[in-house]
N, C-alpha and C positions, 0 to 999 in steps of 0.2 A: 574739805578743808584746806591749807594752802599746799598745793604737791610738792612748793620748793624745800620746803622745812620739813616733808616727810623724812622722817629719821631709818626707815628702814630700806634696804637697798639689796635686795637677792640677788645673788651672784655665785659665781663656782669659787668658791675662798675668800669672799668678803666677808671682811669683819663685822659680825653684829654689833648693834649700837650698846648692844648689855649680853657678856659674856657669863651666861647663868647657868646656874649648875656643875661647873667645870672646877672647882674649887682643887677640891681633894687634885684633878691631872697636875693643875699648875703651881701647888704648891711644891709636888712631888717633884716636878720638872726645877723649880727652881731651889731645893733644897740640894739637887743634884749639882746645878750651876754653881753652887757654892763652895760644894766640897770639892770638888773638880780643882777649882782656883786655891783650893788648899792641899791638894795631894791626894785626898783621901776618894777611895772608890765609890762608885755607884752604880749599880744595875742601867745598862742601856733599857730605853723604853720603845715598845712599840704598840702605837695605838689602835686598834683594830676596832671596827665597825661601819656599817653600811653606808650607803652611800648617802647625802645628803644630811649627816649626822653633828659634821664640823669638823673632822678629822684636819683639813689642810687649816682650819681659821686656827685651831690648836698650835699646830706647828710653826705657823707664822705667829703667835702670839711665843711662844718658847724661844724662836730663833732672836726676837727682840727683847727678850730676855735676857738671854746670853747673852748679844753683844751689849746691852746696858753694864752688864757683870764684867766687860774685857774682853769675852772670847771671842777668838776669830769664827766666825761661822760659814760654811757651805751649806745650799742647800739644793736639791736634787728633786726633779719631777721625774721619774721611771716611766719612760714609753714603753709601747710595747717592742719587741724585737730591739731593741741597741745594745747592746755590751757595757757592762757598769765601766770598764775603763776608759771607754769614750767619755763617759760620762763623767767619771772623775778628774781624769788628769787634767781642765783645764781650772774646775775650781781650786785644787788641791794648788797649782802653780800659784791663783789668786793668793790662795789663804797662807802660802809659804812669802811670797813678796811683800804680803802684810808683816809677816813676823819678823822677815831679814831687815825691817826696821829698824829694829831693838839692838843695839848695839852688842850686847849679851847675847842674842841669837842669830847674828849674823853665821859667825862657822856653822852652828849645828843648820839654819835654814838653808846654808850653800850645800851642805853634805845631803839634804832633804832633797834639795833641787837636781842634784845629779843625779840623784836615786830614779826621781820622778822621770827624766830623761832617761834612763836605762829600761823604765819600766814601759813610758811613750814609745820607745824602740822595741821593744821585744814585742809587743802588742802591735806595734804596728800604727802608732796614732799620727798623722801628719801634724796635728797641733802639738805635738809635744816636739819633734822637728822643726816646727818654723818657730817655736816661740820660746822655746826654753835652752838658753844662750848660755849650758855650760855643757862639760864635757860629762859624759856617763861614769858611772862608777861602778867598775867590769864587776860582776859576781854578786851585785846586791839587785833586788828585782828584776831579776833581767834573764828568768830562767822561759819566759814565755807562759809559765805554769799558774794562772791565777790565786790559785788556793796556796803559793811556794811565794808568790811574788808580792800580794796586795800585803800581807801580814808586815812585809820588810820596809813596804814604804810608809805604812801605818805608823810606824815603831820611829822612821823617820821623821816623819811629822810632830809624831806625840813629844820627841828627845826636843825639838826646834820650841814647840810652843812652851815644853817645860825651861827651857833656856829662856826664854824672854818673860818668864811669870806669868802666861796666859795660860790658855787652854785652846782646845779646839774641836769646836760642835759640828758635826756634822747630822742634817735631815735629810730624810729619803721619804718621798710621796710615794705612793701608789707603790708600795713593795710587793704586790702579788704578782707586777709587773717583771721583776729581775728575775733575770734565768737560773735554774737551781744551779748550774755549776756559779754563778756570780751570786748568788745568794750563800752558799757554802763559804767562798771565801772571804765574802764579809765580816761572817759571824766570825771563821777563823781568826781575822786580823783582829778584829775586835775583840775576843779570849785575848790574842796576844797583846796587846798595849794595855790589856787589865792586868795580866800578870806582871806586868813590869813597873805598872804604878803608874802609867804615864797619864797627863791632862786630854783625856781624848774622850768625849763625851758623841751619843749616839740617839737621834729619836726618829722612829720612823712612822709610820701611818699605812694602812692597808685594812683591805676587806678581812672579815672574818678567818678566813682561810691560810692567812700568812702566820697563824700560831703552829698548824699542821705544815706547813712548807718548811718553815724553819725546821721545826723538830725532824723531819724526813732528811734534811739538810744538814744537820749536826744535830745528833741526839742531846748534848749538853745544852741548847741553845733556849729550853726551858729555864737552865739556872742563871743564861748569861742577860736575857731578856725579861722586863717585868710588859704584863700586856694589859694595861688598864682597856676595860670597856668603855665605849663612846656610843652610847647608844640615844632613843629617847628621853627626851626630859620630862623628871618628876611633875607632879601636878604644879606644884608652887614654883619652882623654878621656871616652868613653861608659863605660868602665868606673869614671872616676875622680867622673861625676857619678852614679853607684850607689852605692860604695863611703864615699867621703868622708862623704854625710849618715848614714850607717849605724854609722860607726865612731865620729862627732862624740856618738852618744847611747849610745857605750861597747858596742857591739854588734860580731857581723861577719859576712862572708858569703861563704860558698866560690866558688873561683875558677869551680867547675862552673859555679855558679848564676849566677854574671856571664855566662860565655857562653852559658848558655842563653836571659838575658832579653838579649842583645844579635841573635842568632839570630834571637827573636821581632820583636824591636820597630827593625831594623837602624840604630840607632844616631838613631832620628829622638827629640828631645827631650821632646816631649809622652808619646809612649810607653814614652820611658824614665820618667818620672815616674808614670806609670800603673804599669806594671809594678813598681817600688817601691813603690808605695803598696801595692798588692795584697800581693807577697810579705810586706811587713813587718807586716800583719794577719792574714794565712793561718800564718806561720811561729810556733812553739809556742815555741821558742827550746830551748837558748841558739844565737844566730846564724840563719843563713838557708842553708838546702842547698838541691840540687840538685831537691829532690824541691818542697818549697816553691816555687822558681820554676816547676816544669813545670804544678802546682795553680794557681797565680797565673795564666797564660794564660787558663783559661777564664773568671773572672772579670772580668778587664782588657777581653777581648776584648765580652764583654756589655755593658760600661760605655762602652768606645767606638763600639759597632755603637748602644748607644740615647741617644751623645750627641756624639761629635765628629763620626761617620759622617753619623748621623741628620738632625741639625739643617742639615746641608748638602744630604741629597738631597733635603729635604720642602720645599725652596726653587723644585725644577723641577718643568717643568708636566709634565704626563702622556707628552706626544712629547717632550722635553729628556731623561724619564729614560729613555726607549726608545732614544735617542744613546747616553746613557753607559753604558748596560747594553750595548748593541752595539759600543764600545769595548772594555768587560769582556772579553767575551767573546773578543777577538781576541789576548788575554795577555796579557803585561806591554807597559807602552807604553815610547816613542812610540810615536803609530798615525799612519798614513797617513791624510789625510781622504778619500783614494779609497776605502780599504779598508773606512773606516766605512760609507760611500754603499754601496760591492757588498753590504755586509750587512744594509743596509735593503733594498736593491734599489730604491735612489734614485739621483737623481745628485747627482755633488759639488757644481752649480750650484745646485740645488731643496734642496739641505740648510744651504748658505749662510748664510740667515738664522736655522736653528736653532741651527749651531753660534756665530755672532757672538753671539745671546742667551747661551747658556750662559758663553762667555768673559766676557761684561758682568757676569755675576751671580759669575764669579769662579770659577768649578767649573773651565775647562779652561783652557790656555794653548796658543800653537805656539811651540815650541823651536825652529824653522827652518821654513823655508817647505815647506808640505803637509802639516807635522807637525800633531799636536796632541798633547796629556799632560794628565794630571789634576796639578790645584795641591793637591791632597788625596794625602799619601802613603800608599799602600797601600788607596786607595780600590778598585781593581780588585778588591780580594779581599775586602771588605767587600760588592761589587756580588755578585760571582758567591758569597759564602756566603751572603746575606740574598733575591736576586732571580732567582736562576738553577740554582743545585742544589736549591732549595726547588720552585720551582715546577716542574721535570724529577721531582723527586721526587712530586708531586703529580700 
Protein backbone atom coordinates (compact mmCIF):
# COMPACT_ATOMS: atom_id res chain seq x y z
CA UNK A 1 0.00 0.00 0.00
CA UNK A 2 1.01 3.65 -0.38
CA UNK A 3 3.95 4.20 2.01
CA UNK A 4 3.27 7.94 2.04
CA UNK A 5 -0.07 7.32 3.75
CA UNK A 6 1.36 4.90 6.33
CA UNK A 7 -0.25 6.06 9.60
CA UNK A 8 2.39 4.41 11.80
CA UNK A 9 5.64 6.17 12.68
CA UNK A 10 7.54 4.24 15.37
CA UNK A 11 10.05 6.41 17.18
CA UNK A 12 11.16 7.52 20.63
CA UNK A 13 8.33 9.56 22.10
CA UNK A 14 6.45 9.76 18.80
CA UNK A 15 2.73 10.00 19.43
CA UNK A 16 0.90 7.01 17.94
CA UNK A 17 -2.06 7.76 15.69
CA UNK A 18 -4.36 6.10 18.25
CA UNK A 19 -3.60 6.54 21.98
CA UNK A 20 -5.45 3.41 23.05
CA UNK A 21 -5.79 1.98 26.53
CA UNK A 22 -4.65 5.04 28.49
CA UNK A 23 -8.00 6.69 29.13
CA UNK A 24 -7.82 6.49 32.93
CA UNK A 25 -4.36 8.06 33.10
CA UNK A 26 -5.35 10.85 30.70
CA UNK A 27 -8.60 11.55 32.55
CA UNK A 28 -6.88 11.63 35.95
CA UNK A 29 -4.34 14.08 34.57
CA UNK A 30 -7.09 16.26 33.09
CA UNK A 31 -8.87 16.34 36.45
CA UNK A 32 -5.67 17.39 38.25
CA UNK A 33 -5.03 20.11 35.64
CA UNK A 34 -8.49 21.59 36.08
CA UNK A 35 -8.38 21.33 39.90
CA UNK A 36 -5.09 23.24 39.98
CA UNK A 37 -6.70 26.21 38.23
CA UNK A 38 -9.44 26.20 40.88
CA UNK A 39 -6.89 26.17 43.70
CA UNK A 40 -7.78 22.61 44.70
CA UNK A 41 -4.94 20.19 45.54
CA UNK A 42 -4.16 17.04 43.54
CA UNK A 43 -1.53 14.38 44.03
CA UNK A 44 1.45 14.51 41.72
CA UNK A 45 1.70 11.62 39.28
CA UNK A 46 4.67 9.40 38.47
CA UNK A 47 4.10 7.20 35.42
CA UNK A 48 5.99 3.92 35.81
CA UNK A 49 6.71 1.30 33.19
CA UNK A 50 9.24 -0.54 31.06
CA UNK A 51 10.86 0.87 27.94
CA UNK A 52 8.63 1.26 24.91
CA UNK A 53 5.28 1.39 26.71
CA UNK A 54 4.55 5.03 25.87
CA UNK A 55 5.44 6.94 29.06
CA UNK A 56 7.02 9.81 27.11
CA UNK A 57 4.03 9.91 24.76
CA UNK A 58 1.74 10.30 27.77
CA UNK A 59 3.90 13.06 29.27
CA UNK A 60 3.74 14.94 25.98
CA UNK A 61 -0.03 14.49 25.86
CA UNK A 62 -0.37 15.76 29.44
CA UNK A 63 1.79 18.79 28.66
CA UNK A 64 -0.44 19.63 25.68
CA UNK A 65 -3.52 19.30 27.89
CA UNK A 66 -2.01 21.56 30.56
CA UNK A 67 -1.06 24.22 28.02
CA UNK A 68 -4.53 24.10 26.47
CA UNK A 69 -6.03 24.68 29.93
CA UNK A 70 -3.85 27.75 30.49
CA UNK A 71 -0.99 26.28 32.52
CA UNK A 72 2.58 27.41 32.08
CA UNK A 73 4.60 24.22 31.57
CA UNK A 74 8.23 23.20 31.95
CA UNK A 75 9.33 19.86 30.48
CA UNK A 76 12.67 18.21 31.21
CA UNK A 77 14.32 14.94 30.25
CA UNK A 78 16.77 13.96 32.97
CA UNK A 79 20.04 12.68 31.52
CA UNK A 80 22.48 10.63 33.53
CA UNK A 81 24.91 12.57 35.68
CA UNK A 82 23.52 16.12 35.37
CA UNK A 83 22.33 18.10 38.37
CA UNK A 84 18.65 18.95 38.63
CA UNK A 85 19.54 22.57 39.47
CA UNK A 86 21.25 22.91 36.09
CA UNK A 87 18.22 21.48 34.28
CA UNK A 88 15.62 23.51 36.18
CA UNK A 89 17.11 27.02 36.16
CA UNK A 90 16.53 27.86 32.47
CA UNK A 91 13.09 26.25 32.48
CA UNK A 92 11.95 28.18 35.56
CA UNK A 93 13.39 31.40 34.12
CA UNK A 94 11.31 30.85 30.99
CA UNK A 95 8.16 30.05 32.99
CA UNK A 96 8.51 33.16 35.15
CA UNK A 97 8.93 35.43 32.15
CA UNK A 98 5.67 34.06 30.76
CA UNK A 99 3.93 34.63 34.09
CA UNK A 100 5.30 38.18 34.31
CA UNK A 101 3.28 39.05 31.19
CA UNK A 102 0.26 39.18 33.50
CA UNK A 103 -0.08 42.62 35.10
CA UNK A 104 -1.44 41.01 38.29
CA UNK A 105 1.61 38.75 38.58
CA UNK A 106 4.44 41.16 37.78
CA UNK A 107 5.44 41.76 41.40
CA UNK A 108 5.32 38.08 42.37
CA UNK A 109 7.14 37.03 39.18
CA UNK A 110 9.85 39.59 39.93
CA UNK A 111 10.23 38.18 43.43
CA UNK A 112 10.50 34.69 42.00
CA UNK A 113 13.13 35.80 39.47
CA UNK A 114 15.17 37.26 42.31
CA UNK A 115 14.91 33.94 44.16
CA UNK A 116 15.96 32.16 40.99
CA UNK A 117 18.97 34.46 40.67
CA UNK A 118 19.92 33.60 44.26
CA UNK A 119 19.46 29.90 43.50
CA UNK A 120 21.57 30.10 40.34
CA UNK A 121 24.36 31.92 42.16
CA UNK A 122 24.33 29.46 45.08
CA UNK A 123 24.72 26.52 42.72
CA UNK A 124 27.20 28.37 40.47
CA UNK A 125 25.00 28.12 37.39
CA UNK A 126 26.45 30.31 34.67
CA UNK A 127 23.08 30.37 32.93
CA UNK A 128 21.57 32.26 35.83
CA UNK A 129 24.28 34.88 36.06
CA UNK A 130 24.17 35.46 32.32
CA UNK A 131 20.43 35.56 31.75
CA UNK A 132 18.57 36.61 34.91
CA UNK A 133 18.91 40.40 34.97
CA UNK A 134 17.61 41.04 38.50
CA UNK A 135 19.29 41.35 41.87
CA UNK A 136 19.32 38.20 44.02
CA UNK A 137 17.06 38.03 47.06
CA UNK A 138 19.40 37.61 49.99
CA UNK A 139 18.44 34.76 52.31
CA UNK A 140 16.08 33.05 49.88
CA UNK A 141 17.09 29.87 47.99
CA UNK A 142 20.75 30.77 48.39
CA UNK A 143 22.14 28.36 50.99
CA UNK A 144 23.60 25.92 48.45
CA UNK A 145 21.62 23.10 50.06
CA UNK A 146 19.30 21.75 47.35
CA UNK A 147 16.80 20.34 49.84
CA UNK A 148 16.48 23.73 51.54
CA UNK A 149 16.63 25.97 48.48
CA UNK A 150 14.43 24.19 45.95
CA UNK A 151 11.27 24.35 48.13
CA UNK A 152 11.75 28.11 48.58
CA UNK A 153 12.14 28.54 44.83
CA UNK A 154 9.06 26.41 44.05
CA UNK A 155 7.00 28.43 46.52
CA UNK A 156 7.99 31.66 44.77
CA UNK A 157 7.04 30.20 41.37
CA UNK A 158 3.74 28.91 42.76
CA UNK A 159 2.92 32.34 44.21
CA UNK A 160 3.59 33.97 40.85
CA UNK A 161 1.37 31.43 39.08
CA UNK A 162 -1.42 31.99 41.63
CA UNK A 163 -1.21 35.77 41.20
CA UNK A 164 -1.54 35.33 37.43
CA UNK A 165 -4.59 33.09 37.83
CA UNK A 166 -2.66 30.26 36.24
CA UNK A 167 -0.82 27.10 37.31
CA UNK A 168 2.70 25.84 36.76
CA UNK A 169 3.13 22.26 35.58
CA UNK A 170 6.55 20.62 35.75
CA UNK A 171 7.12 17.41 33.77
CA UNK A 172 10.27 15.29 34.13
CA UNK A 173 11.01 12.24 32.00
CA UNK A 174 13.55 9.53 32.94
CA UNK A 175 13.20 10.30 36.66
CA UNK A 176 15.35 7.27 37.55
CA UNK A 177 18.42 9.20 36.35
CA UNK A 178 18.01 11.97 38.93
CA UNK A 179 20.62 11.89 41.66
CA UNK A 180 19.22 10.72 44.98
CA UNK A 181 19.79 14.10 46.65
CA UNK A 182 18.02 15.86 43.78
CA UNK A 183 15.05 13.49 43.91
CA UNK A 184 14.78 14.10 47.65
CA UNK A 185 14.86 17.87 47.11
CA UNK A 186 12.18 17.64 44.41
CA UNK A 187 9.91 15.65 46.73
CA UNK A 188 10.39 18.16 49.55
CA UNK A 189 9.66 21.06 47.17
CA UNK A 190 6.45 19.48 45.90
CA UNK A 191 5.40 18.72 49.45
CA UNK A 192 5.94 22.35 50.42
CA UNK A 193 3.82 23.82 47.60
CA UNK A 194 1.10 21.28 48.39
CA UNK A 195 1.06 22.41 52.00
CA UNK A 196 0.62 26.01 50.85
CA UNK A 197 -2.14 25.12 48.34
CA UNK A 198 -0.20 26.65 45.47
CA UNK A 199 -1.12 25.81 41.84
CA UNK A 200 1.92 23.66 41.07
CA UNK A 201 1.56 20.26 39.42
CA UNK A 202 4.17 17.62 38.76
CA UNK A 203 4.07 14.73 36.30
CA UNK A 204 7.05 12.40 36.10
CA UNK A 205 7.85 9.27 34.15
CA UNK A 206 10.42 6.59 34.77
CA UNK A 207 11.28 2.94 35.07
CA UNK A 208 9.57 0.75 37.70
CA UNK A 209 12.31 1.30 40.28
CA UNK A 210 11.34 4.98 40.64
CA UNK A 211 8.67 4.14 43.24
CA UNK A 212 11.30 2.54 45.49
CA UNK A 213 13.80 5.34 44.79
CA UNK A 214 11.19 7.93 45.80
CA UNK A 215 10.34 6.05 48.97
CA UNK A 216 14.03 5.75 49.85
CA UNK A 217 14.50 9.48 49.25
CA UNK A 218 11.54 10.52 51.43
CA UNK A 219 9.25 8.15 53.30
CA UNK A 220 6.15 10.28 52.64
CA UNK A 221 6.60 10.09 48.85
CA UNK A 222 4.01 7.31 48.65
CA UNK A 223 1.41 9.77 49.96
CA UNK A 224 2.62 12.60 47.74
CA UNK A 225 2.60 10.70 44.44
CA UNK A 226 0.12 8.60 42.55
CA UNK A 227 1.98 5.88 40.60
CA UNK A 228 -0.04 4.85 37.51
CA UNK A 229 1.38 1.71 35.90
CA UNK A 230 1.96 2.01 32.17
CA UNK A 231 2.31 -1.47 30.70
CA UNK A 232 1.43 -3.63 27.73
CA UNK A 233 -2.03 -2.98 26.30
CA UNK A 234 -4.95 -5.28 26.90
CA UNK A 235 -6.00 -7.29 23.84
CA UNK A 236 -8.92 -5.05 22.85
CA UNK A 237 -6.86 -1.88 23.25
CA UNK A 238 -3.91 -3.33 21.33
CA UNK A 239 -6.19 -4.25 18.44
CA UNK A 240 -7.69 -0.76 18.49
CA UNK A 241 -4.19 0.76 18.36
CA UNK A 242 -3.60 -1.11 15.09
CA UNK A 243 -7.05 -1.18 13.52
CA UNK A 244 -8.15 2.43 14.01
CA UNK A 245 -5.22 4.11 12.20
CA UNK A 246 -5.58 1.68 9.29
CA UNK A 247 -9.32 2.24 9.00
CA UNK A 248 -8.68 5.98 9.34
CA UNK A 249 -6.83 5.76 6.03
CA UNK A 250 -9.73 3.93 4.42
CA UNK A 251 -8.07 0.48 4.55
CA UNK A 252 -8.80 -2.66 6.57
CA UNK A 253 -6.96 -5.41 8.43
CA UNK A 254 -8.12 -9.02 8.91
CA UNK A 255 -8.83 -10.43 12.35
CA UNK A 256 -6.20 -13.15 11.81
CA UNK A 257 -3.60 -10.51 11.00
CA UNK A 258 -4.44 -8.67 14.22
CA UNK A 259 -4.09 -11.89 16.22
CA UNK A 260 -0.68 -12.51 14.62
CA UNK A 261 0.54 -9.00 15.49
CA UNK A 262 -0.61 -9.36 19.10
CA UNK A 263 1.12 -12.73 19.43
CA UNK A 264 4.37 -11.23 18.15
CA UNK A 265 4.30 -7.95 20.09
CA UNK A 266 2.64 -9.09 23.35
CA UNK A 267 0.73 -5.80 23.30
CA UNK A 268 3.72 -3.50 23.89
CA UNK A 269 2.93 -0.14 22.26
CA UNK A 270 6.29 0.52 20.59
CA UNK A 271 6.32 -2.97 19.07
CA UNK A 272 2.74 -2.55 17.89
CA UNK A 273 3.76 0.61 16.05
CA UNK A 274 6.71 -1.15 14.44
CA UNK A 275 4.60 -4.12 13.30
CA UNK A 276 1.84 -1.84 12.04
CA UNK A 277 4.37 0.18 10.08
CA UNK A 278 5.90 -2.89 8.44
CA UNK A 279 2.54 -4.54 7.73
CA UNK A 280 1.34 -1.47 5.90
CA UNK A 281 4.48 -1.22 3.75
CA UNK A 282 4.53 -4.94 2.92
CA UNK A 283 0.83 -5.31 2.04
CA UNK A 284 -0.01 -5.03 -1.64
CA UNK A 285 -3.66 -4.38 -0.76
CA UNK A 286 -6.50 -4.23 -0.65
CA UNK A 287 -6.17 -4.40 3.13
CA UNK A 288 -3.72 -6.28 5.35
CA UNK A 289 -4.00 -10.03 5.78
CA UNK A 290 -2.36 -12.78 7.83
CA UNK A 291 0.37 -13.37 5.25
CA UNK A 292 1.34 -9.69 5.40
CA UNK A 293 1.52 -9.78 9.19
CA UNK A 294 3.68 -12.91 9.09
CA UNK A 295 6.04 -11.40 6.50
CA UNK A 296 6.32 -8.21 8.55
CA UNK A 297 7.92 -10.09 11.45
CA UNK A 298 11.32 -10.39 9.77
CA UNK A 299 11.74 -6.69 8.97
CA UNK A 300 10.19 -5.53 12.24
CA UNK A 301 12.51 -7.77 14.25
CA UNK A 302 15.54 -6.62 12.25
CA UNK A 303 14.71 -2.96 12.85
CA UNK A 304 14.17 -3.54 16.56
CA UNK A 305 17.44 -5.47 16.81
CA UNK A 306 19.39 -2.76 14.97
CA UNK A 307 17.79 0.13 16.84
CA UNK A 308 15.57 -0.26 19.89
CA UNK A 309 17.53 -3.15 21.42
CA UNK A 310 21.05 -2.47 20.13
CA UNK A 311 21.37 1.10 21.38
CA UNK A 312 20.69 -0.15 24.89
CA UNK A 313 22.99 -3.16 24.69
CA UNK A 314 25.82 -0.99 23.33
CA UNK A 315 25.80 1.08 26.54
CA UNK A 316 26.99 -1.92 28.56
CA UNK A 317 30.58 -2.87 29.24
CA UNK A 318 31.83 -6.35 28.34
CA UNK A 319 31.33 -7.57 31.90
CA UNK A 320 27.86 -6.07 32.07
CA UNK A 321 26.98 -7.75 28.78
CA UNK A 322 28.16 -11.04 30.20
CA UNK A 323 25.79 -10.52 33.12
CA UNK A 324 22.65 -9.78 31.06
CA UNK A 325 23.38 -12.64 28.64
CA UNK A 326 23.59 -14.96 31.63
CA UNK A 327 20.17 -13.68 32.69
CA UNK A 328 18.68 -14.40 29.26
CA UNK A 329 20.07 -17.93 29.25
CA UNK A 330 18.03 -18.68 32.38
CA UNK A 331 14.78 -18.24 30.43
CA UNK A 332 11.97 -15.76 30.96
CA UNK A 333 12.38 -13.44 33.95
CA UNK A 334 12.23 -12.25 36.64
CA UNK A 335 15.48 -13.87 37.74
CA UNK A 336 16.99 -14.59 41.13
CA UNK A 337 20.25 -12.70 41.52
CA UNK A 338 21.72 -15.79 43.13
CA UNK A 339 20.87 -17.86 40.02
CA UNK A 340 22.68 -15.40 37.77
CA UNK A 341 25.68 -15.51 40.08
CA UNK A 342 25.69 -19.32 39.98
CA UNK A 343 25.53 -19.26 36.17
CA UNK A 344 28.61 -17.02 36.12
CA UNK A 345 30.41 -19.10 38.78
CA UNK A 346 30.65 -16.08 41.07
CA UNK A 347 29.11 -15.09 44.39
CA UNK A 348 26.04 -12.93 44.77
CA UNK A 349 28.13 -10.43 46.77
CA UNK A 350 30.96 -10.16 44.24
CA UNK A 351 28.49 -9.33 41.48
CA UNK A 352 26.76 -6.65 43.54
CA UNK A 353 28.66 -3.66 42.08
CA UNK A 354 28.19 -4.91 38.51
CA UNK A 355 24.48 -5.48 39.06
CA UNK A 356 24.12 -2.03 40.65
CA UNK A 357 25.81 -0.37 37.68
CA UNK A 358 23.49 -2.11 35.20
CA UNK A 359 20.53 -0.91 37.28
CA UNK A 360 21.92 2.65 37.23
CA UNK A 361 22.11 2.44 33.45
CA UNK A 362 18.41 1.60 33.39
CA UNK A 363 18.79 -1.86 31.85
CA UNK A 364 17.51 -3.96 34.74
CA UNK A 365 15.52 -3.35 37.92
CA UNK A 366 14.50 -5.23 41.03
CA UNK A 367 10.75 -6.01 41.06
CA UNK A 368 11.13 -7.59 44.51
CA UNK A 369 13.90 -8.38 46.98
CA UNK A 370 16.48 -10.70 45.47
CA UNK A 371 14.90 -10.61 42.02
CA UNK A 372 15.97 -8.76 38.87
CA UNK A 373 14.28 -8.24 35.52
CA UNK A 374 14.92 -6.43 32.26
CA UNK A 375 13.51 -2.93 31.82
CA UNK A 376 13.25 -3.56 28.07
CA UNK A 377 10.41 -5.90 27.03
CA UNK A 378 11.53 -9.04 25.18
CA UNK A 379 15.20 -8.13 25.67
CA UNK A 380 15.94 -11.72 26.67
CA UNK A 381 14.72 -12.86 23.24
CA UNK A 382 17.01 -10.31 21.55
CA UNK A 383 20.02 -11.57 23.50
CA UNK A 384 19.23 -15.21 22.77
CA UNK A 385 18.69 -14.42 19.10
CA UNK A 386 21.90 -12.43 18.63
CA UNK A 387 24.42 -13.46 21.28
CA UNK A 388 23.58 -17.00 22.34
CA UNK A 389 22.23 -18.94 19.37
CA UNK A 390 24.69 -17.31 16.96
CA UNK A 391 27.66 -18.08 19.19
CA UNK A 392 26.53 -21.67 19.69
CA UNK A 393 26.27 -22.13 15.92
CA UNK A 394 29.73 -20.68 15.49
